[in-house]
N, C-alpha and C positions, 0 to 999 in steps of 0.2 A: 504044629498043624491045628487048625480050628476044630472045635468039637461040634460045630454046626453041620448037620448032614448036607452034603453037596448035591442037592437035588432040586429040581423045580417042582413045587407042590402047591396047588391051589385048593384051599378049603372053603373059600368064599369067592364072590366076584371081586374084581379090582375096580374101585376100592371096596373094602369090606365094611360091615356095619360099625365096628369099633373105630376104624380109620375115619369114616364119615363123621362119627360123633366128635372125634378129637379135632378134625379139620374145621369144625364149627368154632372151636376154641381158638384155633390158629387164626381164622378170619377175624375173630373178635379182638385178639390181642396183638397180632402181628401186622405191620404195614402191608396193605394190599399191593404195594408196588413191587414186592418180591415175587419172583416167578416160582414155578413148581413143575418139575419135569414129570413126576408121577404122583398121583393123589393117594399116597399111603403114608402112614406114620411108622417109622422104623423102630423096631424093638431090639434087634440084634443083627450083626452082619459079620461075615468072615468068609475067607476063601473067595468063591465066586458068587455068593448069594447074599441077598438082603431078606431078612425075615420081618414081616410087619406085625402090628399088634393083633391082627386077626389070625396069625399063624400061617399066612401065605409065605412061601419061600420063592423068591423072585430072582431070576438070573440077572446079575449086575454087569451090564455091558458099558458102564460109565465110569466106575471106580471113583466116584465123587469128582468127576472131571479130571481124570488122570492123576489123582492125589494118592489113593491107596494102591499104588503099583505093587507093593509087597503084601497086599491084602489088609482087610480091616482087623485090628487087634492082633497084629503079627507078634509072635512069641518074643522075639528079641526086642522089639519096640516096647511091648508091654512091660517086660522085665526091667528095661532101662528106665522107663517112666516111673515105675513103682520105687525103684531104688533112689531116684533123684527126688521124688516127692518127700521121701522120708528124710532126706538130707536138708534141702532147702528149696523153696519155690521161686525166689527172686532176690536179687541184690542190685540189679542194673549193672551191666558189664562196664559201663563208663563210670560207675561209682566204685564198685568193688569187684574186680574181675574174677572169673572162675574158669576151671579147666575145660568144661564142656564146650564153651564158645571157642576156645583155642583149638581144641581137638577137631571140631567140625571144620574150622578154617584150614587146618592142616590137611584134612582129608580132601576138601574141595580143591586146594592148591595142587594136590597129588592127582586127583581124578580128572580134572578138566584138561582139555587138549593143550599141548605145548610143553616144551622142556625148559622154557625161560622161568626166571624167578617170578612167582605169583604171590599175591596177597588177597585177602577176602574181607568182606563186610557182611554182617548178618542183620537182617531186618525182618518184617512181619509178613509181607504179602508180595505177590508178583508185581503189582503196580508200584509198590514202594521200591522194589529192586530196580525196575526200569527207571523210575524217577531219579534214584540215586546214581544209576549208571550215566544218565544224561548230565546230572550235576557234575559228576566227576569228569566226564569228557569235556564239558564246557570249561571247567576250571583248568584242566590240563592244557587245552589248546588255546584258551583265550578267545575262542570263537563262540558263536551263538546258534547257528543254523543246525537243525536236525533233520535228516532225511529219513522218511518212512515210506511205506508202500500201500497201495490199494489192497483192500480185503484184509488188512492187518487188524489185530487186536492187541493192545498193550496195557489196558487197565481202565479204571473208572475214576481215578483222581483227575484234577483239572488238567494237568499236563498230559497224563496218559490218555485221557479222553480225546484231547486234541490230536494225539498220535494215532488213536484208533480210527479206522476208516468208516465203519458202519454207523449211520446216524441213529436209527431206531433198532433197539431200545436204548442204546448206550449213551447217546449224546443229546437226544431230543429235549429241548427246553433247559439245558444245563449250561449253555454258553454265557458269556464269551470265554473262549479257550486261550491257553497260553500261545504267544506268538512264536515266530521263527521255526515253524514246523512246515516242511515241504514234502508233499506226497508225490511219489513216483508211480508209474504203471508197474503192476506186478507181472512177472513172467508166469502167466497162468495158461499153460499149454492148451487146455481144452477150450478156452474162450479167447485166446489170442487171435486177432484178425489174420486170417489165412491158415490158422490151425497150428497143430503141434510142431511140425517141421519148421515152419516159418518162425515160430517162437524160439525154437532152439537156435536158429541161425541169426536172428536179429535182435532179440529182446535185450541182451546185455549191452550191445552197442547203442541201442536206442535209449536205454535208461541212462547210461553214462553220459551220453551227449546232452540229455535234458538236465542232468545234475550240473554239468559243467557250465552250460549256457544260461540256465535259469536261476542259478543260485550264486555261482562263482566259487571256485575251490577255496579261496582264502577265507571264506565265511563259514565253512562247514566244520562243525565240531564232531559230528557223529553220523554214521549210517547205522540204523537199527532195523533188524529184520528177524522174523521167525524162520528157522530153517525149513520147517513145514508149517504153513499157516494154520492155526488152530480154529478159532471161531469163524474165520473166513471160509472154512470148508475143506481143511486138510489139503490145501493146494501145495503141490510139490514142484518147485521150480526145476527147469531142465538142467541136466548136468552142465557144469561149468559156470552157471549163473552166480552161485555163492562164492566160489573161488575167484571169479572175475571181480565181484564187488570188493572182496577182501583185498585183492591185489591193488585195485584202484585206490582204496582207502590208504593202504600202506604207502603208496607212491606219493600221496598228497597230504600226508600228515593228519589224516582223518581217523578218528577212533572207530573201529568196526565192532559193533555190539551185537551179539547173538542173543535173541530172546528165546531161551530154552525153558521157559516157564512150563509149557505143556509138553514139550518134546523130551525133556530131560529125564535122567535116572532110569535108564534101560528101556524106556517106553518104545523106542523105534528099533530095538535090537542092538543098539550100542549105548554106551552110557550117555552120550550126547549126540544129537542128530547131525551136528556139523562134522562129526568124525567120518561120516559116509564118504566125503570127498576130501578129507584131510585138511579142512579149514581150521585155522587156529585164530580165534577171535582175540581182539585186544581185551574185551570185557565180555563176560557171560552173566546174564541175569537168570536166576533160577528160583523156583518155588514149588508149588503143587506136590510133586512126588518126593520131595526132599526129606520129609519127616513123618511118613506113615499116617498122616491125617492131622498132625498138630501144626499150628500156624508158624511157619518159618520160611524165610526167603534169603537169598544171598546174591551178592555181586562178587565175582572173582575175576581178577585180571592181572595184567602186567604190573609188577611192583612199582615201577616208576610212575605209572599212571595212578594207581591206587594211593600212593604216598604223596601225590602232588597237592592234595587238598590241605589247607591249613588246619592246625590242631583244633579239635572239637567242631570242625566243619561238618562232620558226619556223625550220626548216632541216633538214639531214640530210646525211650524208657524201656520198652519191651523187646527191642531188637535182640535176637539171640537168647531168648528166655531159656533158662537152664533145663526146664522140662522138655521144651522143643528140641534143644540140642541133644539131650539124651535120646529122644526119639529118633533124631536124624542119625546118630551113631548106630542105633539098632537097625535102621533102614539100610545104611551102607553095608553093614555086616550081612544082612539078609540078601541083598542084591549079589554080593560077592560069593557068599558061601552056598547059596542056592542057584548060582549061575543064571540069574534072571535075564541077563542079556541074551544068552542062548535060548532061554525059554521064550522070550519075546520073538525071536527069529522063528522058532518052531510054530508058535501061535500065528505068526504072520503068514506062514505057508498055508495053514488051515483056513485062515480068513480069506486070503486072496484067492485061493482055489474056489471057495464057496461063492464069493462075490463075483468072480469072473464067470462062473457057471450061470449065475443069475443074469449077468449082462448078456450072455449068449442067448438066453431064453426070452428075456423081456426087453422090449424096445424102450420101455419107460426108464430103464437104467442107462443114463448117458455115459457115465465114466466111473471106473473103480480106481481109487488111488490111495496112496499112503505107504507106510513102511512099518514092518514089524507089527506090534499090537496097537497100531495107530492107523486105522484105515477107514475109508468112507466110500459111500456111493452117492452120486449126484443124480437126481431125478429130473427128467426132461419130458416135454410133450413129445410123444413118439413122432419120428420123422424129422426131427431137427434138434436144436440145442436150447430151445426156449425153456426157461426154468419152470419146474412143475412143483410148486409148493404144496398143493393139495395132496399130491401123491405121497410126499414125505410125511405129511400130517396123518394120513390114513394108515401108512405103514407103522408109524410110531404108536398110534392108538391100537391097532391090531395086536402088536407085540405086547403092549402093556396089559391088555385084558387077558392075554395068554401067558403072562408071567415072565416077560422079558423087558427089562429097563433099557431103553435106548435114548441117546441124546441127539438133538438136532444141531445144525450148524449151517454156515454158508451165508454170504451176502444176500442171496436171493431166497433164503429160507427153504432150500430144496435139497439139503444134504443130510444124510444120516451118518453119524460118526460112531465108530466102534472103539471103545477104550476099556477093554476088560482088565480086571486085576491080573497081574502076570502070574499069579499062583492059581488061577482058575483051572480046574481039571479039564483035560481036553474033551472028554465026553460031554461035559456041560457046555463048553464052547460050541461044539458041533450041534448040540440040541438048540442052542440059541440061534445059530445060523440057519438051522432047518426051519425054525419058526419065522425067521426073517424072510426066508424064501417063500413060505406060505403066504406071508403078508403081501409080498410083492405080486405073487400070483393072483391075489384077489383084485388087484387093480385092473 
């Protein structure tokens, strides 16, 4: 358990004088192209709070974008890191292998859905995991086309920018992008023409028809989808959509890739979000919550697909760094021993009850959606579904100055997403939700 008191405490305004002073140094030394969700400088963090250099204790509802699911400086993670640093920090796995990499792969092969033989590859980031998954699928199938979806986010490399849907800020001015990427409509129930029921009835058939007629099945290497779309606004497709895509892929020799970068590692109440409907992907791309805050990512999949690439066709100098692997093993142990999947489910009940109460009170809340400790509210102009970006901005600002860190999302910049650390005390979570309610009330 963290030694940091699990309380919200404001001793200065947000940002405080020390943060303001240090932010001047940030602006002078760091590229201004980097964003900043909250204007403070962090000194310590743990459990459900971030403590800044002015001594303010801020409730963390972002978890470093779903990275520190087990909390900042989690005990098992820290202990493993210390032991590994004392042994060695690097050898490059493709030069001189070590057990940490092997043990992480063994755990991922065990934890990911499916009873088939699986193998894994470790890399550094979510984008790198997606890029490698596409490389593997193209090599295995001998095909080139990759199917992705509207509102999706897959990364910031050239290939993954091309796969990502939203132009600003992710793609503007960075093209041209990699070819043979085909974007399909996303089953977005709230915004599907005709509404949720029509989406449930027709989205899958509509999408599969477009895939077949506009690309041709013999050309498709992979279908890549987030089980719950992250940056796109926590869009949850209707029941049957993911299983239908997976079945279609299997029938036509297409590799089905689940992008679990944001949804993985107990975040949604199960180890992986695809488990909700029993979907077994051919490949799963993972990152964020895998290593308690250290850079690590992975691709896990069917052994015959993972082994299809020629020798030395995959790899990288830092992929599966031994310190990151040690942190990942500490993360897996924390999730299992502290039953964080169950805790995410319990947090999900608290969050959904609070958000749905807001929806009942405030017309500016168009929809509440998500699963477990990954939920969001979409803001609209009252009386319709027109996106309300200014409402989202005002809510985030209100919460910031009152000591609650929230993250934005959504293609239309009108979604507030909640991603609290899974170890956050329930009373702290309820306090954050109360402040969010106050913020929405001011609109």
